[in-house]
N, C-alpha and C positions, 0 to 999 in steps of 0.2 A: 778778702775777709775769708779765714779759715773756719773749720768747724769749731774750734775752741773759741773765737770771738763769738759765734752764734752760740754758743752755750752759755757763755759768759753773760751775753745780752737776755737770754730767757732766762737765767738764773736771779738776774737782777730785777726783770720784770716780775717774776713770781714774788720774791722778797718784797718788793714795793706794794704790791697787790695785798699780800698780807698784812702787810705793816698798815695800809690804809683802810682795810677791811676791819681789822681787829678790834678797835674801840667799840665801834656797833656791834660788833657780834659778842664781845664778851660782856655790853650791858644788856643784851637781849639774853644771854644763857644766864645771867646772875639773877636777873628779875623773873626769869621762867622757872629758874630753879627754886627762889622764894616763894614764887606765887604756888608751883607745884607741890613745895611742903605745906604751905597754908592751906592748900585745898584738901591734901592729904589728913591735916589735924581736923579740919571742920567738915570733912566729906562733902564738900560742895563741888562736884564735877562738872561744873559750866566752862565751855570752852571760850566764851566770850570773856569771863574773868580772867583768864590767862593772857588772851590776845591783847586787850586793850592796854594794859600797864605795858606791856613788852613793847608795844608800838610807841607809846608816850615816851619811855625811857630811851629807845634807840633815836627817835626825832631828838630827844634834849640832848643826848652825848653826841649825835651828828652837828647839832648846831654850835655846841661849845667846841668841839674839835674842827670843824671846818676850816679856820684858819691854817691851822697846822697841816691838815690834809692836802690843801690846796698849795701849801708849801713844798710838801714832800713831793707832790706830782710835778710840780715845776722844777725842781732840782732834778728829777730823774730826767724830765723831758731835756733839760738845757744839757746835762752830761752824755744824754744820748745821743743829741742832735749835735753837740760839740765834739763828738768823738768821730763823726763820721769821717774827717779827713784821715784821722789815724789809722784806720780800718780799710782804708782804699788802697 
């Protein structure tokens, strides 16, 4: 294994990590933005008003995308483990 192989593995790991984490993070960001706008309009500055809907939205998105996330992780693991003989 040379340095380029290690860089490629790290790049792929970062890409898969971003891909797996993005649905939950985007859902939290969208709901947080909507709640923040609603709080600014109504001048209600309670932190729990923003926290609970974000958690609910993130859990909902995670439960809906979990099969796809697991598939992505398994595919990355298979490619990584299957590529070991080629890199030796």
